[in-house]
BANU-297227 format. One record per residue (C-alpha): x, y, z; residue in one letter. Coordinates in pm, 1 decimal, decimal comma, m for minus. Example, Ala and Ser with C-alpha at 12.3 -4.5 7.8 and 13.67 -1.06 7.14 Angstrom:
2
1230,0	m450,0	780,0	a
1367,0	m106,0	714,0	s
//
This chain:
638
2784,4	2138,0	m2914,5	m
2471,9	2106,4	m2739,5	d
2237,4	2395,8	m2877,3	a
1897,1	2281,2	m2789,9	r
1689,7	2505,3	m2582,9	v
1332,3	2534,3	m2548,3	k
1132,0	2825,0	m2716,2	l
876,2	2994,5	m2538,9	d
523,7	3078,2	m2603,5	a
450,5	2956,5	m2948,8	s
158,0	2998,2	m3182,2	p
257,6	2669,8	m3279,3	l
79,0	2350,0	m3124,0	a
420,6	2174,8	m3107,7	i
707,1	2342,0	m2969,3	r
1079,9	2253,9	m3137,6	p
1348,7	2186,6	m2945,6	v
1653,1	2340,6	m3117,4	w
1643,8	2731,3	m3164,1	p
1624,1	2811,5	m3570,5	m
2018,4	2905,9	m3580,3	t
2303,8	2767,8	m3343,4	p
2517,8	2999,3	m3129,9	p
2771,6	3123,7	m3335,2	e
3102,9	3061,8	m3338,8	s
3293,1	3317,9	m3604,6	p
3568,7	3182,1	m3832,8	l
3779,4	3465,9	m4043,7	a
3790,6	3413,2	m4378,3	m
3975,6	3651,2	m4597,0	p
3916,1	3744,6	m4899,0	q
4268,3	3609,2	m5120,0	q
4468,0	3842,2	m5381,5	r
4438,2	3719,3	m5771,1	v
4785,5	3618,5	m5744,4	s
4992,7	3476,2	m5443,9	a
5289,8	3249,7	m5389,3	d
5174,0	2864,5	m5456,1	r
5225,8	2629,5	m5096,7	v
5418,4	2361,5	m5270,1	r
5419,5	2013,8	m5178,3	l
5710,6	1781,3	m5191,8	n
5710,9	1415,3	m5328,8	g
5310,8	1410,0	m5406,5	e
5217,7	1330,5	m5739,7	t
4965,9	1527,6	m5854,4	d
4873,0	1435,5	m6188,0	g
5080,4	1653,5	m6369,5	r
5225,0	1426,5	m6568,3	w
4931,5	1210,2	m6674,2	r
4779,3	1545,0	m6837,1	l
5059,8	1575,7	m7008,6	g
5039,7	1233,8	m7139,1	v
4669,7	1303,5	m7236,5	l
4744,3	1632,6	m7395,9	l
5019,0	1511,1	m7589,6	a
4801,0	1223,6	m7769,6	a
4530,0	1512,2	m7806,9	a
4728,7	1723,3	m7969,7	l
4881,5	1430,8	m8177,3	g
4552,6	1349,6	m8298,0	i
4447,5	1651,8	m8366,8	t
4772,1	1720,4	m8553,6	a
4716,1	1423,4	m8777,1	l
4369,1	1517,5	m8878,1	a
4467,1	1956,0	m8985,7	t
4744,7	1793,0	m9147,7	t
4514,1	1573,8	m9322,7	h
4245,2	1864,3	m9401,1	a
4566,8	2116,7	m9517,4	w
4714,2	1814,7	m9746,6	s
4426,3	1781,9	m9907,4	a
4348,5	2116,0	m9941,4	m
4714,6	2200,0	m10084,1	n
4708,2	2086,5	m10404,3	a
4590,5	2473,3	m10509,4	d
4762,1	2660,2	m10284,3	g
4559,4	2746,6	m9910,8	v
4368,4	3131,0	m9931,4	a
4372,1	3337,5	m9620,9	p
4041,6	3226,7	m9514,7	l
4147,8	2856,9	m9557,3	e
4409,7	2867,6	m9310,6	w
4125,1	3107,3	m9076,0	v
3966,5	2751,6	m9090,6	g
4285,7	2538,9	m9053,6	l
4283,9	2714,8	m8733,7	v
3927,5	2671,1	m8603,7	l
3948,6	2335,6	m8693,4	l
4268,3	2240,8	m8475,3	a
4078,9	2436,6	m8230,5	a
3796,2	2223,2	m8240,4	n
3967,3	1854,6	m8244,0	l
4188,9	1953,8	m7971,4	a
3914,2	2029,3	m7730,6	w
3721,7	1710,4	m7838,3	i
4028,8	1524,8	m7818,6	s
4122,0	1590,4	m7480,2	l
3771,6	1492,4	m7381,5	a
3830,7	1120,4	m7590,7	a
4115,6	1088,8	m7420,9	a
4023,2	1199,8	m7083,0	t
3708,4	890,9	m7167,5	a
3985,0	660,4	m7271,9	v
4133,3	627,0	m6923,4	a
3835,6	663,7	m6754,1	g
3723,3	376,5	m6986,9	a
4070,9	186,3	m6916,2	a
4054,1	246,5	m6544,3	i
3719,9	97,9	m6512,1	l
3768,5	m217,5	m6745,3	a
4099,2	m284,4	m6521,1	s
3899,3	m299,0	m6184,8	r
3736,0	m526,6	m5978,0	e
3424,2	m451,0	m5959,0	p
3357,4	m320,9	m5540,5	g
3677,7	m290,2	m5490,0	q
3711,5	m6,6	m5269,4	r
3995,8	86,4	m4917,2	p
3900,6	49,8	m4619,7	a
3801,1	352,7	m4356,5	l
3797,8	393,9	m3999,0	k
3468,6	365,2	m3844,9	p
3288,2	706,1	m3814,7	l
3420,8	976,8	m3576,9	d
3069,1	1114,2	m3390,5	t
3273,4	1374,7	m3222,7	t
3364,7	1594,8	m3548,5	s
3018,8	1786,4	m3684,3	l
2925,3	1821,6	m4009,6	t
2680,5	2087,1	m4169,4	a
2479,3	1944,6	m4438,1	i
2442,6	2306,0	m4606,5	v
2105,1	2351,2	m4871,1	f
2218,8	2702,6	m4991,0	p
1847,5	2807,0	m5128,9	i
1736,5	3064,3	m5340,2	r
1386,7	3150,4	m5489,1	n
1294,8	2742,4	m5437,5	e
1010,0	2561,0	m5418,7	d
1084,0	2442,4	m5063,3	t
883,7	2168,3	m4996,1	a
1118,2	1951,2	m5260,6	r
1424,4	2089,2	m5054,5	v
1256,7	2057,4	m4706,3	t
1169,6	1686,5	m4801,0	a
1503,2	1588,6	m4942,7	g
1636,7	1689,4	m4618,4	a
1399,4	1512,1	m4415,5	q
1504,3	1201,7	m4681,6	a
1867,5	1286,7	m4533,6	i
1799,8	1294,7	m4150,5	h
1616,4	974,2	m4161,3	d
1863,3	757,4	m4335,6	a
2135,5	941,7	m4076,9	l
1944,1	861,4	m3803,0	a
1877,3	468,5	m3902,1	r
2227,5	469,1	m3974,8	a
2295,9	558,7	m3573,1	g
2475,7	866,1	m3727,3	a
2298,6	1144,3	m3683,2	m
2416,7	1310,3	m3350,0	d
2753,4	1400,5	m3607,4	a
2569,7	1589,8	m3870,4	f
2314,2	1895,3	m3884,6	e
2157,7	2022,5	m4147,9	i
2110,5	2392,4	m4216,2	f
1901,6	2568,4	m4442,1	f
2084,0	2906,2	m4570,5	l
1813,7	3159,0	m4770,8	s
1858,5	3413,7	m5041,7	d
1495,9	3395,2	m5101,9	t
1414,2	3736,9	m5257,0	t
1037,7	3665,0	m5385,4	d
790,8	3729,9	m5034,4	a
526,9	3484,1	m5129,2	d
832,3	3231,4	m5197,7	l
964,1	3309,9	m4837,7	a
671,3	3293,8	m4639,5	r
628,8	2932,3	m4740,7	d
1051,9	2857,9	m4749,6	e
989,6	2930,0	m4375,2	e
654,5	2740,5	m4337,1	d
820,5	2427,4	m4454,0	a
1121,6	2462,4	m4291,6	i
914,5	2501,9	m3912,0	e
672,3	2184,6	m4038,7	r
989,6	2018,2	m4081,3	l
1132,8	2115,4	m3740,6	r
821,4	2024,3	m3600,8	a
792,2	1709,7	m3791,9	a
1207,0	1603,6	m3632,8	r
1185,7	1802,2	m3330,7	p
1467,2	1591,2	m3177,4	e
1696,4	1740,7	m3469,4	a
1939,4	1953,9	m3502,6	a
1767,4	2191,7	m3844,1	i
1853,7	2507,8	m3865,5	f
1752,3	2830,1	m4093,9	y
1858,3	3140,7	m4193,1	r
1748,4	3439,2	m4405,2	r
1974,7	3683,4	m4618,7	r
1766,1	3934,4	m4734,3	t
2082,4	4147,7	m4902,6	l
2234,8	3875,3	m5090,6	n
2540,9	3988,2	m5137,8	h
2763,3	3776,6	m5366,5	g
2484,0	3542,9	m5443,6	r
2580,2	3178,7	m5360,5	k
2915,5	3183,8	m5253,4	a
2826,7	3503,5	m5020,8	g
2539,0	3270,9	m4878,9	n
2813,7	3003,5	m4838,5	v
3072,3	3253,9	m4724,5	s
2857,6	3422,6	m4492,7	d
2795,7	3058,9	m4326,0	f
3135,2	2996,2	m4261,6	v
3218,7	3293,3	m4116,3	r
2938,8	3308,1	m3862,6	r
2933,3	2888,2	m3776,8	w
3211,7	2809,7	m3923,0	g
3380,2	2780,2	m3609,0	g
3095,8	2461,5	m3503,7	r
3179,7	2230,5	m3759,8	y
3474,4	2031,2	m3909,8	e
3346,9	1995,0	m4245,4	y
3046,3	2086,3	m4442,1	m
2850,2	1902,3	m4706,4	a
2712,6	2178,6	m4948,7	v
2442,0	2083,2	m5137,0	f
2192,5	2228,8	m5406,7	d
1849,9	2257,4	m5399,7	a
1807,8	1938,1	m5597,8	d
2128,0	1711,3	m5407,7	s
2033,5	1426,1	m5290,7	l
2269,7	1189,6	m5075,1	m
2230,8	840,2	m4920,0	s
2358,0	828,4	m4573,7	a
2618,3	513,1	m4679,2	e
2769,9	842,5	m4911,7	a
2806,3	1063,8	m4702,6	l
2938,0	893,2	m4403,1	i
3196,0	757,1	m4639,9	e
3315,8	1118,3	m4729,8	l
3312,1	1215,1	m4363,2	v
3571,3	886,9	m4364,9	q
3713,4	1002,9	m4619,0	g
3848,4	1356,3	m4535,6	m
3932,9	1199,0	m4108,5	a
4133,6	956,9	m4355,3	a
4291,7	1221,8	m4572,6	k
4423,5	1516,0	m4296,2	p
4546,9	1737,0	m4610,4	r
4242,6	1693,3	m4778,6	t
4039,6	2003,9	m4777,6	a
3745,8	1895,3	m5054,2	l
3591,1	1599,7	m5190,4	i
3353,6	1597,1	m5535,2	q
3165,5	1315,5	m5599,1	t
2995,0	1236,5	m5973,6	v
2626,5	1266,1	m5893,5	p
2390,1	1088,8	m6097,0	a
2097,7	1273,6	m6229,6	i
1755,6	1123,8	m6130,3	v
1364,7	1189,1	m6141,7	n
1395,9	1277,5	m6532,4	a
1037,8	1265,3	m6620,5	q
1097,2	1450,8	m7005,4	t
1209,8	1317,8	m7272,6	l
1503,2	1613,8	m7260,1	m
1544,7	1520,0	m6893,9	a
1533,4	1166,5	m6961,6	r
1792,3	1155,2	m7236,1	s
2052,0	1372,5	m7004,5	q
1960,8	1155,3	m6718,8	q
2069,0	832,1	m6952,6	f
2366,8	959,0	m7070,9	a
2519,7	1102,5	m6733,3	m
2452,3	765,5	m6638,9	r
2602,9	555,6	m6902,9	a
2892,5	800,5	m6948,5	y
2954,5	968,4	m6617,1	g
3121,3	737,3	m6417,0	q
3366,0	695,0	m6725,8	i
3443,8	1114,7	m6763,4	f
3459,8	1072,6	m6375,8	g
3721,7	821,8	m6339,3	t
3928,9	987,3	m6610,6	g
3914,3	1299,1	m6460,5	l
4010,6	1190,7	m6114,0	a
4291,2	1016,0	m6252,1	w
4454,1	1308,0	m6457,8	w
4367,4	1564,5	m6151,2	s
4527,3	1329,3	m5932,0	g
4557,6	1619,4	m5611,1	g
4433,8	1926,9	m5788,1	a
4102,0	1816,2	m5863,6	g
3793,0	2016,8	m5922,3	n
3446,5	2133,3	m5709,8	f
3153,4	2166,5	m5925,8	w
2995,8	2331,1	m5608,8	g
2778,7	2063,8	m5487,2	h
2757,3	1725,8	m5367,2	n
3135,1	1754,5	m5207,6	a
3200,1	1812,6	m4823,1	i
3404,7	2048,3	m4773,5	i
3669,9	2144,6	m4429,2	r
3578,8	2443,6	m4318,7	v
3863,3	2573,3	m4148,3	a
4082,3	2542,8	m4443,7	a
3803,7	2651,6	m4669,5	f
3736,3	2971,3	m4438,4	a
4145,4	3047,7	m4418,6	a
4237,9	3003,3	m4825,7	h
3879,0	3001,4	m5042,5	a
3746,8	3407,4	m4964,2	g
3704,7	3453,2	m5330,2	l
3868,9	3803,2	m5473,6	p
3665,9	4058,5	m5658,9	d
3749,3	4100,1	m6013,1	l
3851,0	4372,9	m6131,5	p
3716,3	4584,2	m6402,3	g
3332,1	4701,2	m6511,5	r
3062,1	4475,0	m6697,2	g
2947,8	4113,3	m6649,6	p
3248,6	3978,0	m6640,5	l
3412,5	4184,6	m6365,9	s
3330,8	4170,5	m5988,8	g
3197,1	3915,4	m5772,2	h
3284,7	3547,3	m5927,0	i
2945,4	3391,9	m6031,2	m
3083,0	3026,5	m6079,6	s
3284,4	3036,9	m5790,5	h
3317,0	2674,3	m5722,3	d
3599,0	2620,4	m5983,2	f
3862,8	2892,9	m5825,7	v
3770,6	2731,8	m5443,5	e
3911,7	2440,8	m5531,3	a
4225,7	2629,7	m5701,0	a
4250,8	2862,5	m5433,1	l
4279,9	2586,4	m5207,2	l
4548,7	2397,4	m5457,8	r
4697,5	2709,1	m5423,0	r
4724,5	2699,3	m5044,9	a
4880,6	2365,4	m5080,0	g
4565,2	2126,0	m4986,0	w
4434,5	1853,1	m5183,6	r
4153,1	1849,4	m5422,5	v
3984,1	1519,1	m5484,1	e
3702,0	1356,3	m5712,3	i
3583,9	1074,8	m5604,6	a
3321,8	903,6	m5914,2	p
3365,0	548,5	m5687,8	e
3123,5	658,4	m5402,4	i
2766,8	571,4	m5496,3	e
2457,0	751,3	m5331,0	g
2496,2	1092,3	m5486,9	s
2232,6	1221,4	m5725,7	y
2096,1	1545,0	m5863,6	e
1807,9	1636,0	m6108,6	e
1838,6	1812,5	m6453,8	s
1668,9	2121,0	m6624,8	p
1342,8	1936,1	m6773,3	p
1359,7	2152,4	m7150,1	t
1600,7	2259,6	m7353,1	l
1473,3	2610,8	m7318,1	d
1585,9	2585,4	m6925,6	d
1921,6	2450,0	m7051,2	l
1967,5	2711,2	m7288,4	a
1871,6	2918,7	m6957,7	a
2130,5	2809,7	m6769,5	r
2417,9	2815,4	m7035,8	d
2359,8	3149,3	m7026,0	r
2439,9	3176,9	m6691,5	r
2698,8	2936,7	m6646,5	w
2845,9	3065,0	m6986,1	a
2907,9	3381,4	m6797,5	q
3010,2	3291,6	m6475,5	g
3294,0	3028,5	m6676,5	n
3456,3	3315,5	m6859,2	l
3460,9	3566,0	m6581,1	q
3819,9	3290,5	m6526,9	h
4000,4	3461,6	m6842,9	l
4096,5	3733,6	m6575,1	k
4190,1	3426,8	m6364,6	l
4395,7	3214,3	m6581,0	i
4694,2	3408,5	m6588,8	g
4744,7	3477,7	m6225,6	a
5042,4	3362,9	m6053,9	r
5035,5	3101,3	m5820,4	g
4769,1	2844,9	m5973,1	f
4858,5	2472,4	m6026,1	d
4897,5	2414,1	m6356,9	p
4593,3	2116,5	m6362,6	v
4435,9	2401,9	m6198,7	s
4447,4	2630,1	m6422,3	r
4333,9	2341,6	m6667,5	a
4017,3	2290,2	m6522,6	h
3949,9	2667,7	m6563,5	i
4066,3	2658,7	m6920,5	l
3815,6	2351,4	m6947,4	a
3523,9	2534,9	m6820,1	g
3589,1	2875,0	m7068,5	v
3626,0	2587,4	m7324,7	m
3292,1	2453,3	m7257,1	g
3111,0	2719,2	m7406,0	y
3385,7	2889,0	m7597,8	a
3395,9	2572,2	m7813,5	s
3052,3	2648,7	m7956,3	a
3126,4	2948,8	m8072,1	l
3465,6	2773,7	m8205,9	l
3244,4	2552,0	m8396,8	w
2983,3	2779,6	m8486,9	f
3253,0	2991,1	m8706,7	s
3424,8	2707,4	m8853,8	l
3077,0	2678,1	m9042,3	i
3064,3	2990,2	m9111,7	l
3405,8	2984,5	m9276,5	v
3305,9	2704,5	m9461,1	s
2962,5	2845,1	m9619,8	a
3153,9	3128,7	m9669,5	t
3437,5	2908,8	m9852,9	l
3123,2	2782,4	m10029,0	a
2995,9	3063,3	m10176,0	w
3283,0	3171,7	m10297,4	i
3331,1	2829,0	m10488,2	g
3636,0	2744,7	m10277,7	t
3696,0	2378,4	m10111,4	p
3647,6	2379,1	m9720,0	s
3822,1	2232,0	m9409,1	v
3526,3	2095,6	m9272,3	a
3509,0	1708,9	m9312,5	p
3325,8	1546,9	m9601,8	a
3363,4	1835,7	m9843,3	n
3608,1	1885,0	m10139,4	g
3902,9	1972,4	m9957,9	g
3889,0	1702,7	m9695,8	a
3814,6	1301,8	m9762,3	d
3600,4	1096,3	m9618,2	i
3837,5	956,5	m9352,9	s
3892,5	1280,7	m9164,8	l
3565,7	1305,9	m9118,5	l
3531,4	895,5	m8984,8	l
3834,7	995,2	m8751,1	l
3596,4	1323,5	m8633,1	t
3361,8	1072,3	m8589,0	a
3548,0	813,4	m8342,1	l
3662,8	1163,5	m8159,8	i
3302,6	1283,5	m8099,2	v
3163,7	913,6	m8019,8	l
3404,3	810,8	m7788,9	s
3162,9	780,0	m7476,3	p
2933,0	614,3	m7671,4	k
3183,3	333,6	m7813,2	w
3320,5	305,7	m7475,7	l
3060,4	298,5	m7289,0	a
2932,6	m33,4	m7519,7	l
3234,7	m181,2	m7516,0	i
3242,5	m164,4	m7112,0	l
2878,9	m298,9	m7083,1	w
2981,4	m604,0	m7318,6	a
3253,2	m637,6	m7069,5	m
3063,1	m596,1	m6757,4	g
3238,8	m317,9	m6600,7	r
3000,8	m23,4	m6673,1	l
2922,4	68,8	m6310,1	p
2549,2	9,7	m6206,8	g
2428,8	m139,7	m6555,5	w
2362,9	m500,0	m6597,2	d
2395,6	m648,5	m6952,5	r
2070,6	m604,2	m7063,7	q
1974,9	m573,8	m7461,0	p
1695,9	m268,6	m7391,0	a
2076,6	m59,6	m7318,9	f
2177,8	m67,6	m7692,9	l
1844,6	83,8	m7808,5	a
1873,7	354,7	m7531,7	g
2236,1	407,9	m7628,1	l
2057,4	483,5	m8003,0	l
1777,0	691,4	m7845,6	v
2017,9	894,3	m7643,2	e
2280,4	948,1	m7989,7	a
1943,5	1070,8	m8181,0	a
1876,7	1308,5	m7911,8	v
2230,1	1421,8	m7883,9	s
2258,8	1465,5	m8227,9	a
1944,7	1648,1	m8277,3	a
1983,9	1907,3	m7985,0	t
2357,0	1973,2	m8045,7	a
2350,0	2237,6	m8340,2	p
2051,3	2399,1	m8138,5	i
2267,0	2395,1	m7875,0	m
2576,7	2514,9	m8038,5	m
2369,7	2823,7	m8142,2	i
2220,1	2921,2	m7794,1	s
2607,8	2859,7	m7581,8	q
2734,5	3052,3	m7891,2	a
2507,9	3356,0	m7800,4	q
2597,4	3341,8	m7429,1	a
2950,7	3327,0	m7510,5	v
2947,4	3653,6	m7699,9	v
2671,7	3846,2	m7460,9	a
2911,2	3943,1	m7193,1	p
3109,2	4105,7	m7383,9	f
2824,1	4336,0	m7550,5	l
2804,1	4430,8	m7177,9	g
2481,9	4238,5	m7111,6	r
2433,9	4035,4	m6838,7	d
2310,6	3689,6	m6767,1	a
2085,2	3735,8	m6477,8	g
2069,3	3506,9	m6179,4	w
1739,5	3334,5	m6178,7	r
1625,3	3005,3	m6045,6	p
1659,3	2652,1	m6227,8	q
1392,3	2502,7	m6340,7	a
1332,4	2168,8	m6141,4	r
998,9	2068,5	m6320,4	v
908,2	2084,5	m6649,1	a
526,8	2301,3	m6684,1	v
242,3	2234,4	m6967,6	a
332,8	2497,2	m7260,5	g
646,3	2625,5	m7132,0	a
873,0	2528,1	m7401,0	s
679,8	2677,8	m7693,2	n
991,1	2726,2	m7940,9	g
954,3	3087,0	m7970,7	n
1290,4	3151,5	m7825,0	r
1545,3	2974,1	m8127,6	f
1455,1	3231,0	m8375,7	a
1855,7	3263,7	m8422,1	p
1856,4	2907,2	m8488,0	q
1630,3	2878,9	m8778,0	l
1791,4	3137,3	m8939,4	v
2107,8	3055,1	m8904,6	a
1940,8	2684,0	m9058,4	g
1757,5	2859,5	m9342,3	l
2075,7	3001,8	m9466,4	a
2307,2	2708,7	m9455,1	l
2030,5	2569,7	m9641,5	c
2063,8	2821,5	m9877,7	a
2432,1	2774,0	m9913,8	t
2303,5	2376,0	m9968,0	m
2177,7	2460,7	m10276,2	i
2526,1	2649,9	m10436,1	v
2790,9	2370,3	m10307,8	s
2677,1	1955,3	m10279,3	a
2990,1	1919,9	m10157,1	g
2916,2	2151,0	m9849,7	f
2573,8	1998,6	m9831,8	a
2705,0	1642,9	m9789,2	a
2805,8	1705,8	m9369,7	w
2561,7	2048,6	m9348,4	t
2235,6	1910,6	m9381,2	l
2206,9	1702,2	m9023,8	p
2272,0	2039,8	m8885,3	v
2072,4	2245,6	m9095,5	a
1758,4	2024,4	m9029,2	a
1826,3	2042,9	m8655,5	s
1830,5	2407,6	m8626,5	l
1543,4	2458,4	m8876,4	v
1350,3	2221,6	m8708,9	l
1489,6	2357,9	m8295,7	a
1100,3	2520,8	m8244,1	a
940,7	2173,3	m8252,9	p
1233,4	1948,5	m8122,5	i
1206,0	2120,9	m7835,3	s
796,8	2073,9	m7772,7	v
869,2	1747,4	m7915,7	a
1167,0	1654,5	m7624,6	l
959,6	1859,9	m7325,5	a
703,0	1580,7	m7354,0	h
709,0	1266,2	m7090,8	a
703,0	1012,5	m7229,9	p
476,7	744,4	m7031,7	r
597,4	547,2	m6740,6	r
679,6	169,4	m6811,3	r
630,7	245,3	m7245,6	s
903,3	122,7	m7483,3	w
1077,6	497,3	m7500,7	l
1064,9	478,4	m7074,8	w
1212,4	129,7	m7050,6	r
1498,0	171,6	m7299,6	v
1594,7	495,0	m7121,3	m
1552,7	385,7	m6798,3	a
1867,1	387,5	m6576,0	t
1976,1	184,4	m6295,0	p
1814,0	400,5	m6044,9	e
1515,7	404,1	m6298,9	d
1502,9	17,1	m6236,1	l
1557,5	3,8	m5870,2	r
1501,0	344,7	m5712,2	p
1770,4	440,6	m5414,1	p
1556,8	446,0	m5078,4	s
1668,0	820,1	m5040,9	i
1571,6	913,9	m5371,0	v
1188,4	740,5	m5342,7	s
1211,5	903,8	m5004,5	a
1213,7	1229,2	m5072,4	a
947,5	1245,1	m5305,5	r
704,7	1082,0	m5118,0	r
805,6	1346,8	m4808,0	a
783,2	1621,3	m5087,5	a
388,3	1464,9	m5184,8	n
326,0	1452,5	m4801,4	r
482,4	1862,9	m4749,0	f
278,4	1956,0	m5051,1	n
m63,2	1839,2	m4944,2	w
33,8	1947,6	m4591,2	e
94,8	2329,8	m4661,5	m
m213,9	2293,2	m4919,1	s
m452,6	2185,9	m4620,0	t
m262,8	2267,2	m4308,9	q
m225,8	2633,0	m4260,4	p
25,6	2700,3	m4024,6	i
111,2	3016,5	m3828,7	r
511,5	3088,9	m3742,9	l
693,2	3133,9	m3429,7	p
767,1	3524,1	m3414,2	p
1170,5	3406,8	m3381,3	t
1117,5	3297,9	m3748,6	i
1091,2	3638,6	m3983,2	a
1423,8	3747,1	m3979,8	t
1567,3	4084,4	m4165,9	v
1921,0	4129,5	m4232,8	s
2128,5	4437,7	m4175,7	l
2400,4	4478,0	m4345,5	s
2684,5	4770,3	m4397,6	v
2999,5	4700,2	m4607,8	q
3098,1	4355,4	m4618,1	r
2896,9	4047,6	m4598,7	p
3079,8	3924,5	m4292,5	e
2932,3	4246,6	m4085,2	e
2573,6	4147,0	m4156,0	a
2335,7	3981,6	m3875,0	r
2001,6	3883,4	m3866,8	e
1796,0	4024,8	m3618,2	l
1388,9	3898,5	m3472,1	p
1114,2	4083,6	m3655,4	v
//
């Protein structure tokens, strides 16, 4: 597998040891059918009964609350519009109750588990080769290459670099960014000439990210036993990467292991709130999700390791039938790839216990809304797959959860519309704390919605919340995060409801790169006109119904103030200020070495690229010639 060759004369003073790409080692990756027979595994506990337990608990809570609301309204009969409201209430409660049940299961496991209790693994097998894959598209390449350099250096210090190779898979379409990308990667290769760092750029971006990765598998998949798939903002410690490879080697029937990454490098108040929430509640949800998923876990597209041969044989994505935004190439490919692997008899596992996996969060509310528009369209495509033959029931649950993650916003908004209509016509609403439902329903709903927060608080008090010590600042951080969440939830409800409706109107969300860094003035609040209109309509309704106003006031205030809330949350708290300290996560207070190294390398790369121009060797510029299928694409030196 040694692909090292000396490059001939180059405009560079240094001469990299490795070629831009290794020799091709093709691996067939056939396109799968939407429906197919499922390979059944005898004697494997795959989590279905656990999901059944959680579903029973969620449905029980939903039935209790809905029956309570119905009995409160039934004194004078239930009108047709009230029945619509009851159905919407039940659908909303069922979704949040399932999420709460998952969190309760995760918290129970964490509370009973001894800290540091981990299975012993065999030493790393250096005869197998793992590709660390960075699919990139119009990104700030200095940040990506800095992360890759930090990972390489960490693996080298651990004596494991011979078992890994780094591969940049570019789909960049912007010519200026492409030049910066090639420049940054050539600098990285020059700085680490001993490292196996490869680069391929496509100019025909068939299949978006999934097509980018499948092109890599078809051309070089035979070279690698595993591939660790990263996003542009992903980081992973050497220990985490080694543990993933060891875990795959110890489980020959496992095709994919997904970590639960923590968010790092958050600067704005919006991003810091997301970072705090993920760090405080992510392990709880991840542990519960892993428990009921069993061997039919999910894939989130990054920070995971994949058995390449199994992926090639069974995860080739089908094209969805029909026309319009919900047809054609599958945008949210990861859920479907996990389901296809499981259908073929492979295990897909979620490993929240693996530490050292990191990602970043969009910096502003505007950026979150833009990302949700893309994700919503991709997840809604899965409606065409839920009923397909052969999928594991737990895989179907993951796919449905992805759809409901956005459809629930439309359900919530619809419930508010129905309640407002009932208020205008003088009929008691089904909403909590209004004339038709007493305070107990409001308290039950709050208990369910806030379950991650009080579960985290209990685990923190027990000393069993992973990564956190029992400093009082955590309590203040919990309150600040809850306030930010309450202020932004109605705003995101409207944005996500729009995102759900848009594909059915033929509007394509597109696929612009995710914002990684806050830009001054980028969040000016101009995108929140629908929120303002909805908020003013609710205010008008509150004038005619005091009962409606009792529970709608916080929602209306959030919507009317959406623009200033967005602007305020785009500001970054001054480092070490009170607000920064109470929102500080363990990674803020004790920065992981891999995160600090990546940050230093990014600063250095930016300085070098701004002060020291570099001429690229002729071998680095490439152009893709493609015919009908992505596997037939080839790149030729210009």
